[in-house]
C-alpha positions in Angstrom: 114.1 109.1 -60.6 117.6 109.9 -59.1 116.2 109.9 -55.6 114.5 106.5 -56.2 117.7 105.0 -57.6 119.8 106.4 -54.8 117.4 104.9 -52.3 117.7 101.5 -53.9 121.5 101.8 -54.2 121.8 102.7 -50.5 119.1 100.3 -49.2 120.1 97.8 -46.5 120.5 94.2 -47.6 118.8 91.6 -45.4 119.4 87.8 -45.5 116.4 85.9 -46.7 116.6 83.7 -43.6 116.0 86.8 -41.4 113.0 87.9 -43.5 111.5 84.4 -43.2 112.0 84.4 -39.5 110.0 87.7 -39.2 107.0 86.2 -41.0 107.2 82.6 -39.7 108.1 81.4 -43.2 109.9 78.4 -44.5 112.7 79.1 -47.0 113.1 76.8 -50.1 116.4 77.8 -51.7 119.3 80.0 -50.6 118.6 81.2 -47.0 121.7 83.5 -47.1 120.6 85.4 -50.2 120.7 89.2 -49.5 117.5 91.1 -50.3 117.5 94.8 -50.8 113.8 95.6 -51.4 110.3 94.4 -52.1 108.3 94.9 -55.2 105.4 93.6 -57.3 106.0 90.5 -59.5 106.0 92.4 -62.8 108.2 95.2 -61.5 110.7 93.4 -59.2 114.4 93.4 -60.1 117.2 91.0 -59.1 117.9 91.4 -55.4 114.3 92.1 -54.6 111.6 89.9 -53.0 108.1 89.8 -54.3 104.8 88.1 -53.2 101.9 86.1 -54.6 98.7 86.7 -52.8 96.3 85.1 -55.3 96.4 82.3 -57.8 95.1 84.8 -60.4 98.6 86.2 -60.7 100.6 83.0 -60.8 101.1 83.3 -64.6 103.5 86.2 -63.7 105.8 83.9 -61.7 107.8 82.5 -64.7 108.5 86.1 -65.9 109.4 87.9 -62.7 113.0 89.0 -62.2 112.6 88.8 -58.4 115.2 86.8 -56.5 112.7 85.4 -54.1 108.9 85.2 -53.8 106.6 85.0 -50.7 103.7 82.6 -51.4 101.5 80.0 -49.7 102.5 76.8 -51.5 105.7 75.7 -53.3 105.4 76.1 -57.0 107.4 74.9 -60.0 106.5 78.1 -61.9 109.3 80.1 -60.2 113.0 79.0 -60.2 114.3 81.4 -57.5 114.1 81.1 -53.7 110.6 80.7 -52.2 109.3 81.7 -48.7 106.2 79.7 -47.7 103.9 81.4 -45.3 100.3 80.8 -44.1 99.0 84.1 -45.5 101.1 86.2 -47.9 98.8 89.2 -47.5 99.7 89.4 -43.8 103.3 88.8 -44.5 103.6 91.6 -47.0 103.3 94.6 -44.7 105.8 93.1 -42.2 108.4 92.7 -45.0 107.6 96.0 -46.6 108.2 97.6 -43.2 111.8 96.4 -43.2 112.5 98.4 -46.4 110.3 101.4 -45.9 112.2 104.7 -45.4 111.9 106.2 -42.0 110.0 109.4 -41.4 112.3 112.4 -42.1 113.0 114.3 -39.0 114.1 117.9 -38.3 116.7 117.8 -35.6 115.1 119.4 -32.6 113.0 122.5 -32.7 113.4 124.9 -35.6 114.1 128.5 -34.6 111.6 129.3 -37.4 108.8 127.6 -35.4 106.6 129.7 -33.2 106.2 127.9 -29.8 104.4 129.7 -26.9 106.6 129.9 -23.9 104.0 128.0 -21.8 103.9 125.0 -24.2 105.5 121.7 -23.2 107.7 119.8 -25.6 108.7 116.2 -24.9 112.2 114.7 -25.3 113.2 114.0 -28.9 110.5 116.0 -30.6 111.0 117.1 -34.2 109.5 120.5 -34.9 109.9 121.8 -38.5 110.0 125.4 -39.6 106.7 127.3 -39.8 105.0 125.2 -37.1 102.8 127.1 -34.6 102.2 125.7 -31.1 99.8 127.6 -28.9 99.5 128.4 -25.2 99.6 125.5 -22.7 99.8 122.9 -25.5 101.7 119.7 -24.8 103.6 117.7 -27.4 104.8 114.2 -26.4 108.3 112.8 -26.9 109.5 111.8 -30.3 106.5 113.4 -32.0 107.0 115.0 -35.5 105.3 118.1 -36.6 105.9 119.0 -40.3 105.9 122.5 -41.8 102.6 124.4 -41.6 101.2 122.4 -38.7 99.0 124.5 -36.4 98.5 123.3 -32.8 96.0 125.4 -30.9 95.9 126.5 -27.2 95.5 123.7 -24.7 96.0 120.9 -27.2 97.4 117.6 -26.0 99.4 115.4 -28.4 100.9 112.0 -27.3 104.2 110.3 -28.0 105.5 109.1 -31.4 102.7 110.9 -33.3 103.2 112.3 -36.7 101.4 115.4 -38.1 102.2 115.9 -41.8 102.2 119.3 -43.5 99.4 121.8 -42.9 97.5 119.7 -40.4 95.4 121.9 -38.1 94.6 120.9 -34.5 92.4 123.5 -32.9 92.1 124.5 -29.2 91.8 121.8 -26.5 91.6 118.8 -28.8 93.3 115.5 -27.6 95.5 113.3 -29.8 96.9 110.0 -28.5 100.2 108.1 -29.0 101.4 106.7 -32.3 98.8 108.6 -34.3 99.4 109.5 -37.9 97.5 112.5 -39.4 98.1 113.2 -43.1 98.5 116.5 -44.8 95.7 119.1 -44.8 93.4 117.5 -42.2 91.5 119.8 -39.8 90.8 118.5 -36.3 88.4 120.5 -34.1 86.7 122.7 -36.6 83.3 123.9 -35.5 80.4 121.4 -35.7 77.7 122.3 -38.2 75.2 123.6 -35.8 72.6 126.3 -36.6 69.0 127.1 -35.6 66.5 128.9 -37.9 65.3 132.3 -36.6 62.9 134.0 -39.0 64.6 132.6 -42.0 68.1 133.4 -40.7 70.6 130.8 -39.5 71.8 131.4 -36.0 75.1 129.7 -35.1 75.1 127.4 -32.1 78.5 127.6 -30.3 80.4 124.4 -30.4 81.9 124.0 -26.9 83.3 120.4 -27.0 86.5 118.9 -28.3 87.8 116.1 -30.6 89.5 113.2 -28.9 91.6 110.8 -31.1 92.9 107.7 -29.3 96.2 105.8 -29.8 97.2 104.2 -33.1 94.7 106.0 -35.2 95.6 107.0 -38.8 93.7 109.9 -40.4 94.0 110.4 -44.2 94.7 113.6 -46.0 92.1 116.4 -46.0 89.8 115.0 -43.4 87.5 117.3 -41.5 86.7 116.1 -37.9 84.4 118.6 -36.1 84.4 119.4 -32.5 81.4 118.4 -30.4 78.7 120.8 -29.4 79.2 119.5 -25.9 81.5 116.7 -24.7 83.6 115.1 -27.5 83.8 113.8 -31.0 85.6 110.5 -30.3 87.8 108.5 -32.7 88.7 105.4 -30.8 91.9 103.3 -30.9 93.0 101.8 -34.2 90.5 103.6 -36.4 91.8 104.2 -40.0 90.2 106.8 -42.3 91.0 107.4 -46.0 91.3 110.8 -47.6 88.5 113.3 -47.8 86.4 112.0 -45.0 83.9 114.2 -43.1 83.1 113.4 -39.4 80.6 115.7 -37.8 80.1 116.8 -34.2 79.6 114.3 -31.4 80.3 111.3 -33.7 81.8 108.2 -32.0 83.7 105.7 -34.1 84.5 102.5 -32.4 87.9 100.7 -32.3 89.5 99.3 -35.4 86.9 100.7 -37.8 87.7 101.7 -41.4 86.2 104.7 -43.2 87.0 104.9 -46.9 87.4 108.0 -49.0 84.6 110.7 -49.3 82.4 109.1 -46.7 80.3 111.6 -44.7 79.1 110.9 -41.2 76.4 113.2 -39.8 76.2 114.5 -36.2 75.8 112.3 -33.2 76.2 109.0 -35.0 77.6 106.2 -33.0 79.6 103.6 -34.9 80.6 100.3 -33.3 83.9 98.4 -33.4 85.4 96.9 -36.6 82.9 98.6 -38.9 83.8 99.2 -42.6 82.2 102.1 -44.5 82.9 102.1 -48.2 83.7 105.1 -50.4 81.1 107.9 -50.6 78.9 106.3 -47.9 76.5 108.9 -46.3 75.2 108.4 -42.8 72.2 110.4 -41.5 72.4 112.0 -38.1 71.7 110.4 -34.7 71.9 106.8 -36.0 73.7 103.7 -34.4 75.8 101.4 -36.5 76.5 98.1 -34.7 79.8 96.3 -34.4 81.3 94.6 -37.5 78.8 96.2 -39.9 79.9 96.5 -43.6 78.4 99.2 -45.7 79.0 99.1 -49.5 80.3 102.1 -51.4 77.8 104.9 -52.3 75.2 103.6 -49.9 72.9 106.0 -48.1 72.2 105.1 -44.4 68.9 106.4 -43.2 68.2 104.1 -40.3 70.3 102.4 -37.6 71.9 99.0 -38.5 72.3 96.1 -36.1 75.6 94.4 -35.5 77.0 92.1 -38.1 74.9 93.3 -41.0 76.2 93.8 -44.6 74.2 96.4 -46.4 74.1 98.3 -49.7 72.0 100.8 -51.6 70.1 104.0 -50.9 68.3 103.6 -48.6 70.4 100.6 -47.4 69.1 97.1 -47.4 70.7 93.7 -46.9 73.5 93.3 -49.4 72.0 90.1 -51.1 68.7 91.9 -51.6 70.5 94.9 -53.1 72.4 92.6 -55.6 69.1 91.0 -56.7 67.4 94.3 -57.0 70.2 96.0 -58.9 70.4 93.1 -61.4 66.7 93.9 -62.3 67.2 97.6 -63.0 68.3 97.1 -66.6 65.2 94.9 -67.3 62.6 97.4 -66.0 61.7 98.8 -69.4 61.1 95.3 -70.8 59.1 94.4 -67.7 57.0 97.6 -68.1 56.3 96.7 -71.8 55.2 93.2 -70.9 53.0 94.4 -68.1 51.2 96.9 -70.4 50.7 94.0 -72.9 49.2 91.9 -70.2 46.9 94.7 -69.1 45.7 95.3 -72.7 45.0 91.5 -73.0 43.1 91.5 -69.7 41.1 94.5 -70.8 40.2 92.7 -74.1 39.1 89.6 -72.2 36.9 91.8 -69.9 35.3 93.5 -72.8 34.6 90.2 -74.6 33.1 88.7 -71.4 30.8 91.7 -71.0 29.5 91.3 -74.6 28.7 87.6 -73.8 
């Protein structure tokens, strides 16, 4: 708690007018008010700014202690300063970024890091103790490698990239600029490739790499396997949650989102702006079109055309799944009624035969 209080105490104070300018907002109230942080309506303190993203939460406005609120329309429920914007949800991350603490940096290269004499380190890198950088690896300028990071031989990492503690990047993999990889993730582990030989599993050597393009963010404890040949490819702007498995030779298109515990089998091709919900499983060698949305816990057994919204196991159009799932609880009653109808029909048949 002391660290949190100190951070609030030492936080910069920004005029409300400057915040409004950043988010193209209109200030109603004191434009020169100094704001020192951002918080939820029911947790905000004087000097902080909050936000209203849905009318469902407007009953909290009269009770918040925030000095200012970001919202879409002027309201009489809040007496403090108001900043009117087109979309508070989009405004929030911009304002939060003003008050977010910077990434802690080690000054230079620690003498407790192990860096091969053939590796190349860009200007302004931050290499913490207990980092390993292998032969012929290249680390771009201003990149941060936290303790326990392993960078294999021949790896290429771009500029302004952050690898949090215990990230492993195995030989020859490629990581772009402004990438964030959270703690415990493994990039370039062997793809799961075996062939059966008389009941024994013979390992297939995995000779490819993983390529992660610019502005990707990979969650904690992801496993992204290297390709059998060629590359497993995570394209620009992709975001993955924690505990995601991406198998060999998978391609994930730009700006797609993969939620926690999803598993993508080998050689799957996923289009642009796709959203996979939590615990989605995708069978191998399928194609998922652009802008597809797959609901949580769905099992994908066949390819999905662009623009579809699907659910269930196996997947089906989402509206069909909603109708089907609403019937599940009634199946015992339906079964009972069908049996009664069958008995009635049997009785009618017996009666007709007697006649």
